[in-house]
TIRO-14170 format. One line per field, with one value per atom (N, C-alpha, C, O): residue number from 1; residue in one letter; x, y, z. Coordinates in nm, 3 decimals, m for minus. Layout:
// TIRO-14170
num <- NUM  ...
residuo <- A  ...
x <- X  ...
y <- Y  ...
z <- Z  ...
//
This chain:
// TIRO-14170
num <- 1  1  1  1  2  2  2  2  3  3  3  3  4  4  4  4  5  5  5  5  6  6  6  6  7  7  7  7  8  8  8  8  9  9  9  9  10  10  10  10  11  11  11  11  12  12  12  12  13  13  13  13  14  14  14  14  15  15  15  15  16  16  16  16  17  17  17  17  18  18  18  18  19  19  19  19  20  20  20  20  21  21  21  21  22  22  22  22  23  23  23  23  24  24  24  24  25  25  25  25  26  26  26  26  27  27  27  27  28  28  28  28  29  29  29  29  30  30  30  30  31  31  31  31  32  32  32  32  33  33  33  33  34  34  34  34  35  35  35  35  36  36  36  36  37  37  37  37  38  38  38  38  39  39  39  39  40  40  40  40  41  41  41  41  42  42  42  42  43  43  43  43  44  44  44  44  45  45  45  45  46  46  46  46  47  47  47  47  48  48  48  48  49  49  49  49  50  50  50  50  51  51  51  51  52  52  52  52  53  53  53  53  54  54  54  54  55  55  55  55  56  56  56  56  57  57  57  57  58  58  58  58  59  59  59  59  60  60  60  60  61  61  61  61  62  62  62  62  63  63  63  63  64  64  64  64  65  65  65  65  66  66  66  66  67  67  67  67  68  68  68  68  69  69  69  69  70  70  70  70  71  71  71  71  72  72  72  72  73  73  73  73  74  74  74  74  75  75  75  75  76  76  76  76  77  77  77  77  78  78  78  78  79  79  79  79  80  80  80  80  81  81  81  81  82  82  82  82  83  83  83  83  84  84  84  84  85  85  85  85  86  86  86  86  87  87  87  87  88  88  88  88  89  89  89  89  90  90  90  90  91  91  91  91  92  92  92  92  93  93  93  93  94  94  94  94  95  95  95  95  96  96  96  96  97  97  97  97  98  98  98  98  99  99  99  99  100  100  100  100  101  101  101  101  102  102  102  102  103  103  103  103  104  104  104  104  105  105  105  105  106  106  106  106  107  107  107  107  108  108  108  108  109  109  109  109  110  110  110  110  111  111  111  111  112  112  112  112  113  113  113  113  114  114  114  114  115  115  115  115  116  116  116  116  117  117  117  117  118  118  118  118  119  119  119  119  120  120  120  120  121  121  121  121  122  122  122  122  123  123  123  123  124  124  124  124  125  125  125  125  126  126  126  126  127  127  127  127  128  128  128  128  129  129  129  129  130  130  130  130  131  131  131  131  132  132  132  132  133  133  133  133  134  134  134  134  135  135  135  135  136  136  136  136  137  137  137  137  138  138  138  138  139  139  139  139  140  140  140  140  141  141  141  141  142  142  142  142  143  143  143  143  144  144  144  144  145  145  145  145  146  146  146  146  147  147  147  147  148  148  148  148  149  149  149  149  150  150  150  150  151  151  151  151  152  152  152  152  153  153  153  153  154  154  154  154  155  155  155  155  156  156  156  156  157  157  157  157  158  158  158  158  159  159  159  159  160  160  160  160  161  161  161  161  162  162  162  162  163  163  163  163  164  164  164  164  165  165  165  165  166  166  166  166  167  167  167  167  168  168  168  168  169  169  169  169  170  170  170  170  171  171  171  171  172  172  172  172  173  173  173  173  174  174  174  174  175  175  175  175  176  176  176  176  177  177  177  177  178  178  178  178  179  179  179  179  180  180  180  180  181  181  181  181  182  182  182  182  183  183  183  183  184  184  184  184  185  185  185  185  186  186  186  186  187  187  187  187  188  188  188  188  189  189  189  189  190  190  190  190  191  191  191  191  192  192  192  192  193  193  193  193  194  194  194  194  195  195  195  195  196  196  196  196  197  197  197  197  198  198  198  198  199  199  199  199
residuo <- M  M  M  M  H  H  H  H  N  N  N  N  L  L  L  L  E  E  E  E  T  T  T  T  P  P  P  P  T  T  T  T  V  V  V  V  K  K  K  K  L  L  L  L  G  G  G  G  L  L  L  L  F  F  F  F  H  H  H  H  P  P  P  P  F  F  F  F  D  D  D  D  S  S  S  S  L  L  L  L  G  G  G  G  Q  Q  Q  Q  A  A  A  A  L  L  L  L  I  I  I  I  A  A  A  A  A  A  A  A  A  A  A  A  L  L  L  L  H  H  H  H  R  R  R  R  Q  Q  Q  Q  H  H  H  H  E  E  E  E  V  V  V  V  T  T  T  T  A  A  A  A  L  L  L  L  L  L  L  L  D  D  D  D  D  D  D  D  L  L  L  L  N  N  N  N  R  R  R  R  L  L  L  L  K  K  K  K  A  A  A  A  R  R  R  R  P  P  P  P  G  G  G  G  L  L  L  L  R  R  R  R  C  C  C  C  K  K  K  K  L  L  L  L  G  G  G  G  S  S  S  S  L  L  L  L  D  D  D  D  S  S  S  S  S  S  S  S  I  I  I  I  S  S  S  S  V  V  V  V  S  S  S  S  E  E  E  E  A  A  A  A  V  V  V  V  A  A  A  A  G  G  G  G  L  L  L  L  D  D  D  D  A  A  A  A  I  I  I  I  F  F  F  F  A  A  A  A  F  F  F  F  L  L  L  L  G  G  G  G  H  H  H  H  E  E  E  E  P  P  P  P  P  P  P  P  H  H  H  H  R  R  R  R  L  L  L  L  P  P  P  P  P  P  P  P  Q  Q  Q  Q  C  C  C  C  G  G  G  G  A  A  A  A  L  L  L  L  I  I  I  I  D  D  D  D  G  G  G  G  A  A  A  A  L  L  L  L  R  R  R  R  V  V  V  V  R  R  R  R  V  V  V  V  P  P  P  P  R  R  R  R  L  L  L  L  F  F  F  F  L  L  L  L  L  L  L  L  G  G  G  G  H  H  H  H  W  W  W  W  R  R  R  R  W  W  W  W  L  L  L  L  T  T  T  T  E  E  E  E  P  P  P  P  A  A  A  A  T  T  T  T  S  S  S  S  D  D  D  D  D  D  D  D  E  E  E  E  Q  Q  Q  Q  L  L  L  L  G  G  G  G  A  A  A  A  G  G  G  G  L  L  L  L  A  A  A  A  R  R  R  R  S  S  S  S  L  L  L  L  E  E  E  E  V  V  V  V  S  S  S  S  G  G  G  G  L  L  L  L  D  D  D  D  W  W  W  W  T  T  T  T  L  L  L  L  V  V  V  V  E  E  E  E  Q  Q  Q  Q  P  P  P  P  A  A  A  A  V  V  V  V  A  A  A  A  E  E  E  E  G  G  G  G  L  L  L  L  R  R  R  R  I  I  I  I  D  D  D  D  D  D  D  D  F  F  F  F  S  S  S  S  R  R  R  R  A  A  A  A  V  V  V  V  G  G  G  G  A  A  A  A  P  P  P  P  D  D  D  D  E  E  E  E  E  E  E  E  A  A  A  A  A  A  A  A  F  F  F  F  A  A  A  A  L  L  L  L  S  S  S  S  C  C  C  C  A  A  A  A  D  D  D  D  A  A  A  A  L  L  L  L  L  L  L  L  D  D  D  D  E  E  E  E  L  L  L  L  Q  Q  Q  Q  L  L  L  L  G  G  G  G  L  L  L  L  H  H  H  H  R  R  R  R  R  R  R  R  A  A  A  A  C  C  C  C  L  L  L  L  R  R  R  R  L  L  L  L  R  R  R  R  G  G  G  G  G  G  G  G  E  E  E  E  G  G  G  G
x <- m2.226  m2.201  m2.056  m2.000  m1.995  m1.854  m1.835  m1.906  m1.740  m1.703  m1.625  m1.518  m1.676  m1.613  m1.476  m1.397  m1.446  m1.314  m1.208  m1.089  m1.251  m1.160  m1.122  m1.210  m0.993  m0.953  m0.992  m0.974  m1.046  m1.085  m0.964  m0.897  m0.935  m0.828  m0.891  m0.973  m0.853  m0.910  m0.809  m0.701  m0.847  m0.758  m0.810  m0.931  m0.719  m0.751  m0.678  m0.558  m0.749  m0.691  m0.708  m0.820  m0.595  m0.600  m0.606  m0.519  m0.708  m0.724  m0.713  m0.629  m0.797  m0.788  m0.869  m0.955  m0.843  m0.928  m0.876  m0.952  m0.747  m0.696  m0.733  m0.793  m0.697  m0.740  m0.686  m0.757  m0.561  m0.505  m0.576  m0.601  m0.609  m0.683  m0.820  m0.864  m0.887  m1.018  m1.005  m1.089  m0.899  m0.876  m0.846  m0.889  m0.771  m0.739  m0.865  m0.879  m0.955  m1.082  m1.156  m1.203  m1.167  m1.241  m1.178  m1.249  m1.044  m0.976  m0.990  m1.010  m0.980  m0.993  m1.134  m1.151  m1.235  m1.372  m1.396  m1.466  m1.337  m1.352  m1.294  m1.344  m1.187  m1.125  m1.194  m1.150  m1.301  m1.381  m1.306  m1.330  m1.217  m1.155  m1.250  m1.340  m1.229  m1.302  m1.221  m1.105  m1.283  m1.211  m1.271  m1.392  m1.184  m1.225  m1.152  m1.029  m1.227  m1.170  m1.159  m1.259  m1.039  m1.012  m1.003  m0.909  m1.102  m1.123  m1.131  m1.168  m1.095  m1.117  m1.257  m1.300  m1.328  m1.466  m1.545  m1.521  m1.638  m1.712  m1.800  m1.845  m1.825  m1.909  m1.832  m1.891  m1.701  m1.620  m1.628  m1.589  m1.679  m1.684  m1.812  m1.846  m1.880  m2.005  m1.977  m1.906  m2.032  m2.018  m2.094  m2.192  m2.046  m2.109  m2.083  m2.003  m2.149  m2.128  m1.980  m1.909  m1.936  m1.797  m1.706  m1.592  m1.754  m1.672  m1.730  m1.846  m1.645  m1.684  m1.609  m1.499  m1.669  m1.603  m1.592  m1.689  m1.473  m1.447  m1.358  m1.270  m1.382  m1.296  m1.155  m1.134  m1.059  m0.919  m0.830  m0.850  m0.731  m0.639  m0.497  m0.474  m0.401  m0.259  m0.199  m0.079  m0.285  m0.239  m0.153  m0.064  m0.179  m0.104  m0.110  m0.195  m0.019  m0.019  m0.146  m0.193  m0.201  m0.324  m0.441  m0.519  m0.454  m0.565  m0.549  m0.648  m0.424  m0.402  m0.440  m0.511  m0.395  m0.422  m0.571  m0.618  m0.645  m0.790  m0.856  m0.956  m0.801  m0.861  m0.830  m0.913  m0.710  m0.664  m0.672  m0.633  m0.720  m0.727  m0.808  m0.918  m0.754  m0.823  m0.797  m0.848  m0.718  m0.690  m0.568  m0.485  m0.559  m0.444  m0.337  m0.220  m0.376  m0.281  m0.334  m0.455  m0.240  m0.274  m0.211  m0.094  m0.290  m0.239  m0.262  m0.375  m0.155  m0.167  m0.127  m0.015  m0.219  m0.195  m0.144  m0.219  m0.015  0.053  0.110  0.190  0.071  0.129  0.102  0.174  m0.001  m0.036  0.041  0.032  0.118  0.186  0.327  0.398  0.370  0.508  0.602  0.561  0.730  0.822  0.832  0.843  0.828  0.849  0.735  0.752  0.618  0.506  0.506  0.432  0.586  0.580  0.642  0.582  0.758  0.812  0.718  0.703  0.651  0.559  0.438  0.393  0.385  0.270  0.311  0.238  0.426  0.473  0.506  0.485  0.560  0.587  0.459  0.457  0.352  0.223  0.171  0.117  0.187  0.144  0.221  0.163  0.353  0.437  0.400  0.375  0.397  0.369  0.226  0.202  0.131  m0.007  m0.023  m0.095  0.044  0.038  0.101  0.049  0.212  0.277  0.189  0.183  0.122  0.039  m0.069  m0.099  m0.130  m0.239  m0.200  m0.285  m0.070  m0.015  m0.073  m0.108  m0.082  m0.114  0.017  0.111  0.026  0.157  0.211  0.332  0.125  0.172  0.133  0.020  0.231  0.212  0.265  0.381  0.180  0.219  0.207  0.100  0.317  0.320  0.334  0.440  0.228  0.227  0.247  0.172  0.349  0.378  0.490  0.516  0.557  0.671  0.796  0.813  0.882  0.990  1.130  1.229  1.140  1.273  1.359  1.480  1.296  1.371  1.434  1.532  1.376  1.428  1.530  1.636  1.499  1.589  1.705  1.812  1.683  1.789  1.789  1.752  1.830  1.822  1.906  2.022  1.845  1.914  1.974  2.063  1.927  1.977  2.006  1.965  2.077  2.106  1.978  1.966  1.881  1.753  1.682  1.631  1.680  1.621  1.693  1.630  1.824  1.902  1.872  1.861  1.858  1.827  1.686  1.666  1.588  1.452  1.448  1.386  1.517  1.515  1.580  1.533  1.689  1.760  1.670  1.669  1.594  1.505  1.394  1.363  1.334  1.226  1.279  1.217  1.395  1.452  1.482  1.458  1.534  1.564  1.436  1.434  1.329  1.202  1.148  1.098  1.157  1.110  1.193  1.139  1.324  1.412  1.397  1.399  1.381  1.375  1.235  1.216  1.136  0.997  0.966  0.883  1.033  1.000  0.879  0.843  0.814  0.699  0.744  0.858  0.653  0.672  0.615  0.494  0.700  0.657  0.708  0.806  0.639  0.682  0.655  0.542  0.758  0.739  0.705  0.778  0.596  0.553  0.559  0.493  0.640  0.644  0.517  0.498  0.431  0.302  0.321  0.386  0.265  0.276  0.189  0.095  0.221  0.142  0.019  0.028  m0.094  m0.219  m0.311  m0.293  m0.407  m0.499  m0.575  m0.609  m0.600  m0.672  m0.823  m0.872  m0.895  m1.040  m1.116  m1.238  m1.047  m1.116  m1.179  m1.126  m1.295  m1.368  m1.398  m1.381  m1.443  m1.460  m1.540  m1.504  m1.649  m1.735  m1.667  m1.709  m1.562  m1.490  m1.414  m1.371  m1.398  m1.321  m1.409  m1.358  m1.539  m1.631  m1.613  m1.630  m1.578  m1.562  m1.697  m1.705  m1.805  m1.937  m1.986  m2.075  m1.928  m1.977  m1.888  m1.894  m1.807  m1.721  m1.580  m1.546  m1.497  m1.356  m1.339  m1.398  m1.257  m1.233  m1.147  m1.079  m1.149  m1.065  m0.918  m0.886  m0.830  m0.687  m0.635  m0.556  m0.678  m0.631  m0.679  m0.602  m0.806  m0.858  m0.793  m0.765  m0.767  m0.704  m0.565  m0.525  m0.490  m0.356  m0.363  m0.289  m0.452  m0.466  m0.508  m0.458  m0.599  m0.645  m0.534  m0.525  m0.449  m0.338  m0.239  m0.181  m0.218  m0.131  m0.192  m0.121  m0.321  m0.389  m0.381  m0.354  m0.403  m0.392  m0.251  m0.232  m0.150  m0.011  0.015  0.087  m0.044  m0.027  m0.091  m0.035  m0.209  m0.275  m0.199  m0.196  m0.136  m0.050  0.071  0.111  0.128  0.239  0.198  0.273  0.079  0.029  0.010  0.053  m0.055  m0.085  0.041  0.048  0.139  0.259  0.372  0.473  0.354  0.457  0.584  0.693  0.572  0.689  0.732  0.654  0.858  0.912  0.888  0.854  0.906  0.898  1.023  1.134  1.004  1.114  1.197  1.320  1.127  1.192  1.108  0.993  1.167  1.096  1.057  1.140  0.931  0.876  0.829  0.760  0.868  0.814  0.728  0.770  0.608  0.516  0.528  0.521  0.548  0.553  0.452  0.472  0.348  0.247  0.183  0.142  0.175  0.114  0.209  0.166  0.340  0.434  0.539  0.574  0.591  0.692  0.828  0.925
y <- 2.509  2.570  2.612  2.666  2.587  2.620  2.768  2.827  2.828  2.967  2.976  2.916  3.049  3.053  3.119  3.102  3.194  3.255  3.157  3.187  3.043  2.943  2.844  2.778  2.830  2.733  2.592  2.553  2.516  2.379  2.288  2.286  2.214  2.117  1.980  1.960  1.885  1.751  1.658  1.631  1.609  1.524  1.380  1.357  1.285  1.145  1.093  1.116  1.021  0.968  0.816  0.765  0.744  0.599  0.559  0.596  0.484  0.424  0.526  0.510  0.630  0.734  0.701  0.779  0.585  0.539  0.579  0.580  0.612  0.651  0.795  0.863  0.841  0.974  1.085  1.181  1.072  1.176  1.178  1.286  1.062  1.058  1.122  1.195  1.096  1.157  1.308  1.385  1.350  1.494  1.562  1.675  1.492  1.551  1.567  1.667  1.470  1.485  1.607  1.689  1.619  1.731  1.865  1.959  1.873  1.999  2.033  2.150  1.932  1.957  2.001  2.091  1.938  1.980  2.123  2.201  2.157  2.293  2.395  2.507  2.357  2.446  2.438  2.500  2.362  2.347  2.275  2.302  2.186  2.099  1.984  1.953  1.923  1.802  1.683  1.667  1.599  1.489  1.356  1.336  1.266  1.131  1.033  1.026  0.958  0.852  0.727  0.679  0.674  0.558  0.435  0.420  0.346  0.240  0.105  0.094  0.000  m0.136  m0.186  m0.290  m0.112  m0.147  m0.017  0.059  0.006  0.132  0.149  0.260  0.043  0.053  0.101  0.123  0.118  0.154  0.302  0.343  0.383  0.527  0.582  0.549  0.666  0.722  0.848  0.938  0.853  0.972  1.088  1.068  1.208  1.329  1.441  1.422  1.557  1.663  1.697  1.723  1.695  1.724  1.604  1.611  1.492  1.371  1.260  1.223  1.208  1.092  0.971  0.983  0.855  0.729  0.649  0.636  0.595  0.527  0.406  0.411  0.297  0.181  0.214  0.273  0.175  0.199  0.111  0.098  0.049  m0.037  m0.009  0.053  m0.057  m0.041  m0.170  m0.193  m0.254  m0.385  m0.374  m0.456  m0.274  m0.260  m0.116  m0.038  m0.081  0.055  0.081  0.195  m0.021  m0.003  0.029  0.120  m0.045  m0.017  0.122  0.191  0.163  0.298  0.401  0.497  0.383  0.483  0.498  0.609  0.388  0.396  0.472  0.541  0.460  0.527  0.676  0.755  0.716  0.854  0.943  1.060  0.893  0.975  1.102  1.096  1.214  1.341  1.415  1.525  1.356  1.420  1.512  1.498  1.604  1.695  1.645  1.679  1.566  1.519  1.392  1.371  1.306  1.181  1.181  1.214  1.143  1.117  0.968  0.920  0.895  0.752  0.727  0.759  0.671  0.644  0.501  0.404  0.489  0.360  0.323  0.229  0.395  0.373  0.235  0.189  0.168  0.036  m0.075  m0.191  m0.042  m0.143  m0.171  m0.078  m0.299  m0.330  m0.287  m0.279  m0.258  m0.206  m0.290  m0.234  m0.423  m0.505  m0.492  m0.525  m0.446  m0.427  m0.290  m0.268  m0.199  m0.062  m0.044  0.025  m0.101  m0.078  m0.115  m0.036  m0.234  m0.262  m0.169  m0.130  m0.133  m0.043  0.097  0.160  0.144  0.276  0.272  0.370  0.159  0.147  0.157  0.221  0.092  0.101  0.243  0.291  0.313  0.453  0.540  0.622  0.523  0.606  0.582  0.677  0.455  0.424  0.463  0.511  0.442  0.481  0.631  0.678  0.706  0.853  0.902  0.993  0.841  0.879  0.848  0.925  0.734  0.690  0.791  0.813  0.853  0.948  1.091  1.180  1.112  1.246  1.321  1.438  1.251  1.319  1.378  1.303  1.510  1.571  1.561  1.574  1.539  1.552  1.428  1.380  1.376  1.251  1.267  1.304  1.237  1.236  1.093  1.033  1.038  0.904  0.916  0.954  0.882  0.898  0.762  0.667  0.754  0.628  0.645  0.755  0.534  0.535  0.501  0.388  0.600  0.591  0.582  0.597  0.558  0.554  0.443  0.460  0.330  0.221  0.266  0.207  0.370  0.421  0.532  0.533  0.626  0.740  0.707  0.767  0.610  0.569  0.416  0.361  0.347  0.200  0.138  0.174  0.043  m0.021  m0.155  m0.205  m0.214  m0.344  m0.338  m0.245  m0.440  m0.447  m0.469  m0.422  m0.539  m0.558  m0.424  m0.395  m0.342  m0.209  m0.127  m0.058  m0.136  m0.058  m0.101  m0.017  m0.231  m0.282  m0.241  m0.197  m0.256  m0.213  m0.064  m0.022  0.014  0.158  0.204  0.300  0.138  0.179  0.168  0.255  0.058  0.040  0.144  0.198  0.172  0.270  0.410  0.487  0.444  0.577  0.596  0.704  0.492  0.502  0.523  0.605  0.449  0.466  0.607  0.665  0.663  0.799  0.900  0.990  0.885  0.985  0.990  1.098  0.875  0.874  0.899  0.913  0.906  0.917  1.051  1.059  1.158  1.291  1.352  1.466  1.276  1.328  1.424  1.417  1.512  1.591  1.510  1.515  1.437  1.350  1.405  1.479  1.368  1.398  1.276  1.226  1.229  1.126  1.197  1.286  1.157  1.221  1.118  1.014  1.147  1.063  1.091  1.202  0.990  1.013  1.044  0.969  1.155  1.189  1.099  1.037  1.092  1.012  1.092  1.184  1.058  1.124  1.023  0.902  1.072  0.985  0.897  0.941  0.774  0.682  0.700  0.747  0.659  0.652  0.779  0.782  0.885  1.009  0.995  0.927  1.059  1.051  1.191  1.290  1.199  1.328  1.425  1.542  1.379  1.469  1.524  1.627  1.457  1.508  1.636  1.706  1.668  1.786  1.899  1.998  1.885  1.986  2.118  2.126  2.220  2.353  2.414  2.513  2.354  2.410  2.382  2.451  2.280  2.244  2.299  2.252  2.396  2.458  2.407  2.330  2.449  2.414  2.264  2.211  2.194  2.053  2.035  2.128  1.915  1.892  1.888  1.897  1.876  1.890  1.786  1.819  1.661  1.555  1.578  1.563  1.614  1.642  1.767  1.771  1.867  1.989  1.961  2.019  1.871  1.837  1.767  1.802  1.668  1.597  1.693  1.684  1.786  1.882  1.978  2.016  2.016  2.106  2.036  2.099  1.906  1.829  1.821  1.836  1.799  1.792  1.926  1.931  2.035  2.167  2.193  2.254  2.146  2.163  2.089  2.139  1.970  1.896  1.969  1.974  2.024  2.099  2.226  2.268  2.288  2.404  2.362  2.434  2.244  2.191  2.179  2.216  2.126  2.110  2.245  2.265  2.338  2.468  2.547  2.612  2.542  2.624  2.553  2.614  2.424  2.349  2.328  2.329  2.308  2.294  2.147  2.055  2.126  1.994  1.893  1.777  1.939  1.845  1.759  1.807  1.629  1.533  1.531  1.532  1.527  1.530  1.450  1.414  1.422  1.357  1.463  1.545  1.462  1.565  1.503  1.401  1.565  1.527  1.641  1.756  1.609  1.708  1.712  1.610  1.832  1.851  1.960  2.077  1.920  2.018  2.086  2.202  2.012  2.067  2.151  2.217  2.151  2.230  2.136  2.035  2.173  2.090  2.111  2.047
z <- m0.343  m0.473  m0.482  m0.387  m0.598  m0.616  m0.641  m0.723  m0.571  m0.593  m0.723  m0.734  m0.821  m0.953  m0.950  m1.043  m0.844  m0.834  m0.782  m0.787  m0.733  m0.679  m0.788  m0.843  m0.820  m0.923  m0.880  m0.765  m0.974  m0.945  m0.956  m1.059  m0.851  m0.850  m0.831  m0.741  m0.915  m0.910  m0.845  m0.899  m0.727  m0.648  m0.645  m0.638  m0.651  m0.630  m0.509  m0.494  m0.422  m0.299  m0.296  m0.290  m0.300  m0.288  m0.142  m0.063  m0.105  0.028  0.142  0.230  0.141  0.245  0.369  0.410  0.430  0.539  0.676  0.773  0.687  0.818  0.848  0.765  0.967  1.011  0.921  0.893  0.876  0.789  0.655  0.600  0.602  0.476  0.488  0.399  0.599  0.622  0.640  0.593  0.709  0.726  0.593  0.569  0.507  0.376  0.292  0.221  0.297  0.225  0.277  0.198  0.409  0.468  0.430  0.394  0.438  0.406  0.258  0.223  0.171  0.028  m0.009  m0.092  0.051  0.023  0.073  0.008  0.188  0.240  0.143  0.132  0.072  m0.027  m0.163  m0.260  m0.170  m0.291  m0.403  m0.521  m0.366  m0.464  m0.498  m0.420  m0.613  m0.650  m0.602  m0.639  m0.520  m0.457  m0.502  m0.497  m0.544  m0.581  m0.491  m0.492  m0.413  m0.331  m0.417  m0.470  m0.429  m0.514  m0.425  m0.347  m0.437  m0.340  m0.406  m0.523  m0.330  m0.381  m0.349  m0.400  m0.263  m0.227  m0.210  m0.117  m0.299  m0.298  m0.176  m0.148  m0.103  0.017  0.140  0.246  0.128  0.245  0.279  0.388  0.187  0.211  0.150  0.036  0.225  0.176  0.095  0.140  m0.025  m0.108  m0.044  0.028  m0.071  m0.019  m0.119  m0.211  m0.105  m0.204  m0.221  m0.124  m0.346  m0.379  m0.375  m0.421  m0.319  m0.307  m0.393  m0.380  m0.482  m0.562  m0.510  m0.457  m0.525  m0.495  m0.624  m0.699  m0.648  m0.774  m0.746  m0.660  m0.818  m0.802  m0.848  m0.954  m0.767  m0.801  m0.717  m0.597  m0.782  m0.708  m0.754  m0.858  m0.674  m0.705  m0.758  m0.748  m0.816  m0.864  m0.989  m1.010  m1.071  m1.196  m1.244  m1.200  m1.334  m1.388  m1.469  m1.474  m1.530  m1.610  m1.517  m1.546  m1.406  m1.313  m1.251  m1.228  m1.224  m1.173  m1.277  m1.245  m1.399  m1.504  m1.530  m1.555  m1.525  m1.545  m1.432  m1.453  m1.311  m1.196  m1.192  m1.148  m1.238  m1.215  m1.338  m1.331  m1.450  m1.571  m1.544  m1.488  m1.584  m1.570  m1.440  m1.420  m1.350  m1.222  m1.231  m1.321  m1.136  m1.129  m1.032  m1.047  m0.933  m0.834  m0.770  m0.761  m0.726  m0.660  m0.521  m0.505  m0.421  m0.287  m0.259  m0.264  m0.231  m0.203  m0.058  m0.017  0.019  0.161  0.176  0.160  0.207  0.206  0.342  0.352  0.445  0.577  0.635  0.724  0.585  0.636  0.566  0.607  0.463  0.383  0.437  0.474  0.441  0.476  0.363  0.247  0.396  0.295  0.168  0.059  0.179  0.059  m0.041  m0.158  0.004  m0.089  m0.155  m0.252  m0.104  m0.155  m0.294  m0.376  m0.326  m0.460  m0.574  m0.667  m0.571  m0.683  m0.686  m0.794  m0.568  m0.566  m0.613  m0.689  m0.568  m0.613  m0.761  m0.833  m0.808  m0.951  m1.033  m1.138  m0.985  m1.055  m1.053  m1.153  m0.940  m0.931  m1.028  m1.099  m1.031  m1.119  m1.265  m1.339  m1.306  m1.446  m1.484  m1.595  m1.391  m1.421  m1.435  m1.523  m1.347  m1.357  m1.486  m1.550  m1.524  m1.650  m1.771  m1.866  m1.765  m1.878  m1.913  m2.030  m1.809  m1.834  m1.796  m1.789  m1.772  m1.753  m1.633  m1.642  m1.522  m1.396  m1.343  m1.318  m1.326  m1.302  m1.160  m1.141  m1.059  m0.920  m0.840  m0.847  m0.765  m0.692  m0.551  m0.530  m0.453  m0.312  m0.261  m0.268  m0.210  m0.155  m0.004  0.045  0.068  0.214  0.279  0.254  0.363  0.429  0.529  0.578  0.558  0.651  0.570  0.524  0.552  0.454  0.515  0.443  0.645  0.706  0.645  0.631  0.609  0.546  0.414  0.368  0.352  0.225  0.248  0.185  0.338  0.359  0.452  0.443  0.543  0.637  0.646  0.749  0.538  0.536  0.647  0.667  0.720  0.832  0.793  0.861  0.683  0.638  0.488  0.419  0.441  0.297  0.217  0.104  0.276  0.208  0.189  0.081  0.296  0.285  0.178  0.098  0.177  0.081  m0.062  m0.151  m0.083  m0.216  m0.259  m0.372  m0.169  m0.199  m0.232  m0.329  m0.148  m0.164  m0.292  m0.355  m0.333  m0.454  m0.577  m0.663  m0.583  m0.698  m0.701  m0.807  m0.586  m0.580  m0.610  m0.684  m0.551  m0.576  m0.724  m0.779  m0.789  m0.932  m1.012  m1.104  m0.978  m1.049  m1.035  m1.131  m0.915  m0.892  m0.969  m1.033  m0.963  m1.024  m1.176  m1.234  m1.240  m1.386  m1.439  m1.560  m1.350  m1.396  m1.460  m1.551  m1.414  m1.461  m1.392  m1.420  m1.301  m1.228  m1.118  m1.071  m1.078  m0.957  m0.841  m0.815  m0.771  m0.663  m0.530  m0.525  m0.424  m0.288  m0.202  m0.197  m0.134  m0.032  0.098  0.141  0.161  0.286  0.398  0.392  0.499  0.618  0.699  0.751  0.708  0.774  0.922  0.993  0.967  1.109  1.195  1.145  1.322  1.415  1.456  1.537  1.398  1.432  1.501  1.486  1.574  1.646  1.547  1.437  1.586  1.500  1.516  1.618  1.411  1.421  1.387  1.401  1.344  1.307  1.170  1.082  1.153  1.027  0.976  1.047  0.850  0.783  0.868  0.879  0.927  1.003  1.128  1.182  1.176  1.293  1.263  1.354  1.133  1.094  1.043  0.989  1.058  1.005  1.079  1.201  1.004  1.063  1.099  1.172  1.046  1.070  1.211  1.261  1.276  1.409  1.520  1.634  1.486  1.588  1.579  1.489  1.672  1.669  1.696  1.790  1.614  1.640  1.764  1.807  1.822  1.938  1.897  1.778  1.996  1.970  1.871  1.783  1.885  1.796  1.653  1.558  1.639  1.506  1.448  1.328  1.531  1.483  1.429  1.328  1.496  1.448  1.313  1.221  1.300  1.173  1.062  0.950  1.094  0.994  0.953  0.836  1.049  1.014  0.922  0.833  0.944  0.854  0.714  0.614  0.707  0.577  0.505  0.385  0.578  0.517  0.466  0.361  0.543  0.499  0.368  0.282  0.352  0.227  0.110  0.001  0.133  0.024  m0.009  m0.124  0.091  0.063  m0.021  m0.112  0.010  m0.069  m0.216  m0.306  m0.238  m0.374  m0.441  m0.555  m0.371  m0.429  m0.461  m0.565  m0.373  m0.387  m0.461  m0.495  m0.487  m0.560  m0.481  m0.537  m0.350  m0.264  m0.253  m0.281  m0.211  m0.181  m0.293  m0.269  m0.416  m0.527  m0.530  m0.508  m0.559  m0.570  m0.442  m0.446  m0.328  m0.196  m0.098  m0.126  0.018  0.128  0.230  0.269  0.273  0.359  0.489  0.490  0.600  0.731  0.782  0.784  0.823  0.875  1.027  1.094  1.079  1.222  1.259  1.227  1.324  1.362  1.243  1.251  1.130  1.011  0.929  0.835  0.963  0.886  0.828  0.888  0.706  0.645  0.709  0.668
//
């Protein structure tokens, strides 16, 4: 049951299949947020109380806007994508969020090619993405995904079954730090590195 004194925040998570994505779902549900997992295959994640599963892809701004309408914030897990695929996917996220006025966007991935370009190709890719972010008017945050243990699932973070192990505790602390960023409005229009769950 939702505590009426707790403000309801509606979160959408694109492709939250890695350990950090699973930890973020667990942490958000613990805070009584409404969580929607945006998936290309609804069978990849089991719905549970407080968690909805909805079709959503990064193929176009229209498909993004249809998936995220009515949400307060979007978390997109992009760590599995190579750099050359990120500008079009981020462009779809930006335009889709603008289309339906989702105010807050977190892009989680590996951004060194953007913040510290090593080649002219990286620099060219990064310039286009940076320009799209800057002119969007959105409150966005690029999050450098921390190295967390692989294979963790939502139930591994359940506070009801006692203290999680060290690897799960680290992933959960990073997830809590992200939700604090959202709640407090920190690191808007910036790149964030999480260290031990702290920005």
